[in-house]
C-alpha positions in Angstrom: -6.0 17.2 11.3 -9.9 16.7 12.4 -12.5 18.9 10.6 -16.0 18.8 10.9 -17.8 15.9 9.2 -21.0 16.9 6.9 -24.0 14.9 6.7 -23.6 14.5 2.7 -20.7 14.4 0.3 -20.5 13.5 -3.3 -17.6 10.9 -2.5 -16.4 9.6 1.0 -12.3 8.6 0.4 -11.4 5.8 2.9 -7.5 6.2 3.5 -5.4 9.3 3.6 -2.3 7.8 1.9 -0.7 9.2 -1.9 -3.7 7.3 -3.7 -6.5 8.8 -1.2 -5.0 12.5 -1.0 -4.6 12.2 -4.8 -8.1 10.9 -5.7 -9.2 13.6 -3.3 -7.3 16.4 -5.2 -9.1 15.8 -8.6 -12.5 15.4 -7.2 -12.3 18.7 -5.3 -10.8 20.1 -8.6 -13.9 18.8 -10.1 -16.0 20.8 -7.8 -17.3 17.7 -6.2 -17.9 17.6 -2.0 -15.6 15.1 -0.8 -13.9 14.0 2.2 -10.9 11.8 3.0 -11.5 9.8 6.1 -7.5 8.8 7.4 -6.9 6.7 10.3 -3.4 7.9 10.4 -1.4 4.8 10.1 0.5 4.7 6.6 2.1 1.7 5.1 5.5 3.6 4.8 5.7 5.3 8.2 8.9 3.6 9.2 10.8 4.8 6.2 12.9 8.0 6.3 12.5 9.0 2.7 9.8 8.3 -0.1 11.9 7.4 -3.7 10.8 7.1 -7.0 8.5 10.4 -7.1 9.4 12.7 -10.1 10.5 16.4 -8.5 10.2 14.8 -4.9 12.9 11.8 -4.7 13.5 11.8 -1.1 11.1 13.4 0.6 9.9 12.5 4.2 6.5 10.1 3.7 5.1 12.4 6.4 6.1 15.9 4.5 4.6 14.3 1.1 1.1 13.7 3.4 1.0 17.0 4.8 1.5 18.8 1.5 -1.3 16.5 -0.1 -3.6 17.4 2.9 -3.3 21.0 2.1 -3.6 20.9 -1.3 -6.8 19.1 -1.2 -8.0 21.6 1.6 -6.9 24.4 -0.9 -9.6 23.1 -3.1 -12.2 22.6 -0.7 -11.8 19.0 0.3 -12.0 17.9 3.7 -9.8 15.7 5.8 -11.1 14.0 8.6 -9.2 12.0 11.0 -11.0 8.6 12.1 -11.3 4.9 11.2 -14.1 3.5 9.1 -16.3 0.6 11.2 -18.9 0.0 8.6 -20.5 1.0 5.3 -24.0 0.4 4.6 -26.0 0.4 1.1 -28.8 3.2 0.8 -30.8 4.1 -1.8 -28.9 7.0 -2.8 -25.4 5.5 -1.9 -23.7 4.9 1.3 -24.1 5.4 4.9 -20.4 5.2 6.2 -20.2 4.9 10.1 -16.8 5.4 12.0 -15.6 3.7 14.8 -16.3 6.4 16.9 -20.1 6.8 16.2 -19.8 9.5 13.5 -21.6 8.8 10.1 -22.0 10.4 6.6 -23.4 9.6 3.4 -21.9 9.4 0.2 -22.9 8.6 -3.5 -19.6 7.1 -4.4 -16.7 5.3 -2.5 -13.0 5.5 -3.2 -11.2 2.9 -1.0 -7.3 3.4 -0.8 -6.8 1.9 2.6 -3.7 0.2 1.4 -2.5 -3.0 3.2 -0.9 -4.7 6.2 2.4 -6.1 6.0 2.8 -9.6 7.7 6.4 -9.9 8.4 8.5 -13.1 9.3 8.3 -14.2 13.1 12.1 -13.6 13.5 13.4 -12.0 16.8 14.4 -8.2 16.2 13.0 -8.3 12.6 10.1 -5.9 13.0 12.0 -3.3 15.1 14.6 -2.8 11.9 11.5 -2.8 9.4 11.9 0.5 7.2 15.6 1.0 8.2 18.0 -2.0 7.3 14.8 -4.5 6.8 13.5 -4.0 3.7 11.2 -5.2 0.8 11.5 -2.9 -2.2 14.6 -2.5 -4.3 13.2 0.5 -6.2 12.3 2.1 -2.9 15.7 1.5 -1.2 18.1 -0.3 -3.4 20.3 3.0 -4.0 20.6 3.5 -0.6 21.8 0.2 0.4 24.0 -0.2 -3.0 27.4 -2.2 -2.8 26.6 -3.1 1.1 26.3 -6.8 2.0 22.5 -7.8 1.5 20.8 -10.7 2.8 17.5 -12.2 1.5 15.1 -13.9 3.9 13.1 -16.6 1.9 9.7 -15.8 2.8 7.3 -16.0 0.1 6.9 -17.3 -3.5 8.6 -14.0 -4.8 11.9 -14.4 -2.7 14.0 -15.8 -5.6 12.9 -12.9 -7.6 13.7 -10.5 -4.8 17.3 -12.1 -4.7 17.9 -11.4 -8.6 16.7 -7.9 -8.2 18.6 -6.9 -5.5 21.7 -8.2 -7.1 21.2 -5.2 -9.2 22.1 -2.8 -6.6 25.0 -5.1 -4.9 27.5 -7.9 -5.9 27.5 -9.5 -2.3 24.1 -11.2 -2.0 23.4 -13.7 0.4 20.0 -15.9 0.1 18.8 -17.5 3.4 16.3 -20.4 2.7 15.1 -20.0 6.3 12.0 -22.3 6.8 11.4 -22.8 3.0 13.2 -25.7 0.8 16.5 -24.9 -0.7 15.9 -23.4 -4.3 16.3 -26.3 -7.1 16.4 -26.7 -10.4 16.1 -23.2 -12.8 16.0 -21.2 -9.8 19.2 -22.4 -8.2 20.8 -22.3 -11.4 19.9 -18.5 -11.7 21.2 -17.7 -8.4 24.1 -19.5 -8.9 24.8 -17.6 -12.3 24.3 -14.4 -10.6 26.8 -15.0 -7.8 24.1 -15.2 -4.8 25.1 -17.5 -2.3 22.7 -20.0 -0.6 22.7 -20.2 3.2 20.6 -23.2 4.6 19.4 -23.3 8.1 16.5 -21.5 9.7 17.4 -17.9 10.7 16.9 -17.4 14.6 17.7 -13.5 15.1 19.5 -10.6 13.9 22.7 -9.3 15.2 22.4 -5.5 16.3 25.3 -3.6 17.2 25.2 0.5 18.2 21.5 0.3 16.6 22.9 -0.9 13.3 22.2 -4.8 11.8 25.6 -6.4 11.5 24.7 -10.0 10.7 22.1 -12.9 10.5 22.5 -15.8 13.3 21.3 -19.1 12.2 19.5 -21.3 14.8 22.9 -23.6 14.8 24.8 -20.2 16.0 26.1 -19.4 12.6 26.5 -15.7 12.4 26.6 -14.5 8.6 27.8 -11.0 8.5 24.9 -8.9 6.6 24.1 -5.0 6.9 20.7 -5.1 4.9 18.1 -7.9 5.1 15.3 -8.0 2.7 11.9 -9.9 3.3 8.8 -10.6 1.0 6.0 -9.8 3.6 2.5 -11.5 2.9 0.3 -8.5 2.3 -3.1 -8.3 3.1 -5.7 -5.6 1.9 -7.2 -3.6 4.9 -10.8 -3.6 3.7 -12.6 -5.7 6.4 -15.7 -2.8 6.4 -16.4 -3.6 2.8 -17.8 -7.1 3.6 -21.1 -6.0 4.3 -21.2 -4.8 0.8 -20.2 -8.3 -0.6 -16.6 -7.1 -1.4 -14.0 -9.3 0.3 -10.3 -9.6 -0.5 -9.1 -12.4 -2.5 -5.8 -14.3 -3.3 -3.5 -12.2 -5.7 -2.3 -13.8 -8.6 1.3 -13.7 -7.3 0.8 -15.3 -4.3 1.9 -12.4 -2.4 -1.1 -11.8 -0.5 -4.8 -10.7 -0.4 -6.2 -7.7 -2.6 -9.6 -6.1 -3.9 -9.9 -6.8 -7.7 -10.9 -4.2 -9.8 -11.0 -3.1 -13.3 -8.0 -1.2 -14.6 -9.6 2.3 -13.8 -10.5 1.1 -10.0 -14.1 0.2 -10.2 -15.1 -3.1 -8.3 -17.6 -5.4 -8.8 -20.1 -3.5 -6.3 -21.9 -0.5 -7.9 -20.4 2.9 -6.7 -17.3 1.6 -5.0 -13.7 2.1 -6.9 -10.3 1.1 -4.9 -6.7 2.5 -5.7 -3.5 1.6 -4.5 -2.2 -1.0 -2.5 -5.5 -2.2 -1.3 -5.6 -3.3 -4.8 -2.0 -3.4 -6.3 0.1 -4.8 -3.8 3.6 -3.8 -5.7 2.4 -0.4 -6.2 4.8 2.1 -4.7 3.9 5.6 -3.8 3.7 7.1 -7.3 1.9 4.4 -8.8 -0.7 4.7 -5.9 -0.9 8.3 -6.4 -1.6 7.8 -10.2 -4.1 5.1 -9.7 -6.0 7.1 -7.1 -6.1 10.2 -9.6 -7.2 7.6 -12.5 -10.2 6.4 -10.1 -11.2 9.9 -9.4 -11.7 11.0 -13.0 -13.8 7.7 -13.6 -15.7 8.7 -10.3 -16.7 11.9 -11.4 -17.6 11.0 -15.0 -20.1 8.1 -13.4 -21.5 11.0 -11.3 -21.8 13.2 -14.3 -23.5 10.5 -16.3 -26.0 10.1 -13.5 -26.7 13.8 -13.1 -27.3 13.9 -17.0 -29.3 11.1 -17.0 -31.8 12.7 -14.4 -31.7 16.1 -15.7 -32.9 14.8 -19.2 -35.6 12.7 -17.6 -36.7 15.8 -15.7 -36.6 17.9 -18.8 -39.2 15.3 -20.7 -41.5 15.3 -17.8 -41.5 19.0 -17.3 
């Protein structure tokens, strides 16, 4: 995947997932010199398939990214393997330094580095992530329909998650784990939908023949389940933006931290746009790709406006 990193680009795209590649595709089609710097660690790598993409439903995530890279290259865009270590402001834009020492300059930045899922510390849980430990009903609900589903209370949206998964299965159990048992309206909602509530901390997952078969509580009780859903805390991967004064802040949902932006991806730092999960924690693949395209269009328009101002000024002084 590595290509030669040139000295200058109109736009550096940080992150080679759906948002970054779709943004780069739009910019390359707009005849902008653009490079995608991809660390090669997509969030959905553990998943076997990506869903909800019209015309591409069920495509393996790696195949989707490979198609995207080929399309970007087809319009002259560059794809470079690497991780951004630092970004500094320069008079004409930014200097982008990679962790291995390479560097380039960019007039604009599109940051699509995604997020990190901080999973509950339950033995055996991480090894099942993306297989039978899941988080998104729209990504995985159809595939686990009518199966015994457990919901591990692990965040402020856990009751909401249980109510959503009830759409795909009549057999849903809510494990309070280390959080208080639902009361008031939440308790009433779970009861009305037939969702059983089990108190007590989850000690481990029971695995047989490489399949989840149950959830074991700290008192030894085994509750049979074939699927477990969690609400991970999600944190934007954007530490390299801190020197520019752009840092993740708490998301209004309480689900984690994100980089806030305007509707089209423009941040408070001039010249920097964001798209995908780095700003929208709940965005699925299709939404992330669409956000990348929208941000790219705005970046191109911003560059056109700058170039037009310069052309007008030059004409007046000629």
